[in-house]
N, C-alpha and C positions, 0 to 999 in steps of 0.2 A: 517839861521833861525828856531824860536824854532816853532816845531809843533803846529797846533789849539788843546785845550784841547779837549777831548770827550764829548761833551754834556750829562748832568744825564740824569738819566732816566725819571724825571718827565718834561724836557723839549724837549724829543722824540715826531715824529709826533703821531707814532704807541700811545703812552701814552696818549697825546691829545685827539685824537680819541678815546680810550679806555673809558676817563671820557665823555667826549662828549655820547657815546651810553649810560652810564651807568644813566646819568642823565636824557637822552630823554625817558630810559626805566621806570626808578623810575615816571615819572610825567604821562606815561602811564598808569603804574600801578596802581598809587594812583585814577587816571581819574575812570579805568574801576574800581576800588573797588566802589569810591564812587556812578557809574550809577547802580552797579550790586547789591548795596546793599538791594535796594527794593525789587528787584527780590526775592533776598534770603530771605529777612524778610516774602515777602507773600509767601513763600516755605514752608519756616516753620513754619509760623503761622497757614496754613494748615493742618499738623501735630500733631498739641497740642491738648491737651482736653483744654475744657473751663476754668478751674481750673487753667491750666499753661499757660492761655493768661491771665489770670486777676492777677495773682502774680506780685508780686516787688522784687528784680529788674527782667524785663523780660530776658529771655533766648534766647541765640540764635540760640542755638541747642534744641530740645526738649528731652526732657529726656526719653519720651517714645514713640514712630513713631505711630502715629493713620491712618492707610491708609486707614481704613474705614470710615472716613470723605470723603472720595471723593463719595464712592458707598452711603451713605447717604444721602449727599447732593443734588446727581443725582433724588433721588428717591421722596425729600421734592415735588417737583412741575415739570410738563410735561417736563422737559429739553429737552427730546430726538424730541420734537416736536419743539420745540423752535432751536434748533440746525439748523433741518432741515428750519425751515422757513428762518434761520439768511443765511445759505449755498445758500440758492436760491435767495435772494437777492440779496448777495455777488457774487453769478455766473453771474446773467444777468445782474447786472449793469457793474463787470468787462468785459464781452462781447461787451456789447453794448458803454463801453469806448472804448475799444482796435480797433472797429470795426468802428465807426464811426469818432473817433478824428484821426487815421490812413489816413481814407479817405479824410477828410477835410486838414489835413497836406500837403497831396499830391497836392491836387489843389493848396496850396500856396506855394510849394517847386518847382513843376515841371511845374505846366499850366499857359503859361504867358496870361491874360487877364486886362483889362483897370479897375485901381482901386486897383488892388491886394495890393499894399504895404500899402495905406490907410484903405482897410479894415483889414488888417493884424495889423494894428493899433489899430483898431476900437474892435477888438478882444482880442487884449491883453490890453486893457484897461479897460473891465471887471474885471480884477484882481483887480484890485484897491476898488470895489463895494464890502464893509463887505454884507458877508452873511446873518447877522441879518436885513440887510436893504431890504432885497428882501423876508425875511421870513413871513413877514402879508402878500402882495399880491398873495405871492406862496398860501399860504394856502387858501386866499378867491377864487383865480382861481381854484383848487384840491378841494374845497367844490362845487363851482359854477356848474364844472364838474361830482359832485357825485363820485369822487375817495376817499374821507375820508374814511377808515377803511378798506384800501384796502392797496397792496402792488404797486401801479403802480405811488405815487407819490415817492418812495421810488428807483423806476427802471425806470421810463421814463426819468426823468432829466441828467439820463447815456447816453442815445441816444443821447441827444443835443447838445453834445460836452462841451467839458472843455479847456479855454485858456491854462492854463499851459502844460495838455497833447499836444494840438495842437501845442503850441511852442517849448515841448521838441524833439516830434516827425519831426515839421517841420525842424529845425535844424536838426538833424539824416540825414533827406533824403535830405539835400541840399549837403551833402558830397557824395552822390552816385552821380556819373559819369554820364551827361546828353548822352553819348553815348550810354548807356545802353535803354533807354527812343528813341534816333533817330533809333536806330536797331528793337526794335520792332515796331514801327510805320512804316518801312519799309516793314515788315514782315504782315502788316494787322494787328496789334493788336490796340483796342482801349486803352482810358484810363483805366475804369475799366478791362478791361485784365492785362494792366502793372500794374497797384496798386495790383493785387492778384497774379500775377506769379511772378513777379520783385520786388516790392517793398514790401512787406510785409517779402517774405523771407530775404531780406536784411537786412531790421530793427527788425528783430527777437528780439536783445538785448534789443531795445527800448520799443518794443511791451511788453517784461516780465516787464520789468521797470514801464510802465503803467498799466499792469495787475496788479501786487503787492501792487501798490499805489492805485489803485481803490478799487479794495478786500480788503486792510486790511480797508480802508475809510470806506467802506458801511457794515465790519463785526464789527468795532468799534464804529459804529453808536449807538447815542444813542438818541440826539434831533430828529431827523426824525422819528423813532416809535413811543418815546413819541409823539408827534405831530397829526400822522396822523394813529395810532392804538389806537383802543380802545377794541377790541373782546382779548379776552383773548388766544383764541387758533391762534393768528395770531402772538401774541408778538415776539421777539428776544432775544436773548441771554442776549443783554446788558440790556433788562427791566428787564427781569426773575433774573438779580443778584440783583435788588432791594427787591426781594424776601426774603432775608435775613436781610434785615434792617427795624426793627420795630421801636414805637412808644415809649417802653420802655426800651429793649437792643439790641442789632444786635449780631447774630449769627457769629461771625467771624471766627470761623474754617473753617464752609460752605461757608461762604463770599469768605475768600483766598480759599478754594478748590477749587469752580465753577471760579472762577479769573482765578486761573492757567491753567484748562481746555479750559476755553474760550482764553487765550493766546497763547495755544500750536500751534494750525494753522497757527495762523501768523508768529509763530517763524518757524515752520518746510515749510512753501512755502518760507522764504525769505533764509534759511539754504539751500535748496536743487537748489534753483535759485541765489544763491547770485553771482555766474560769469557772467551769463546774466544780472544781475544787477546792475553791477559796468563797464560790457563795456557798458550798456545801459548810462549811466551817462558819457560815454567817448564820445563825437559828432564826433570824429575825427574816430571813429572806423567804422564808417555806411558803408564802404568796405569791411568791413572784415568777412560779413555774407556770 
């Protein structure tokens, strides 16, 4: 019998795998470039002079880097005060989201009571209600309470729970063995002690995920502060960015410089906690804490 001919190099499994990897890498690289292009354009514009911004065709790399745009933009308005206001609102909202949603999620995950599943379905159904539907009733309510032009309308809702965060934490807590809860009950622990000493440490990745989402939402919120804050001393950074938009012209170099600075805390937050963020998205990792 004649020996079978050796396969050509392009018919080998190794070559096909290399081609597959190359195609995947090319697609991912193209997608990354597409997504990062606006960010690069924002950074590039923040380092240009007004004359270079207006020239045509546009330049993707500044001919001269004007790092002074950042300092000058910061001095045009009380951005230090606005940054402190924004951080205060975002931190309080983050703390409220983590504590309240984890407590409610623990009740749905580990406490058996009549109508638990039905009530959980009702909570999830609130995700179907658009925020614009409740905007006017909420404003009327907060106005009646005298909370307009204060931070309360921006902070208090975070302490009332979020259906998405409750669902995320509840599913994460469901993976934690009930034997841990039963052992703690035998030792005389109540539900608050179990939640604080057992559930919170074991759900750390999911809690960090909730913290990142809530901080990011409060930090980038424009509509809420625009509705409820009238005093300039109470403004947040998102409202402050509108300072550079005039009726005649827009100071694009200052606007982009401040946009980069506003974006930076969120990027750093995700960069330092990305490991926990990815673990928090994996519901099956609940017992790895």
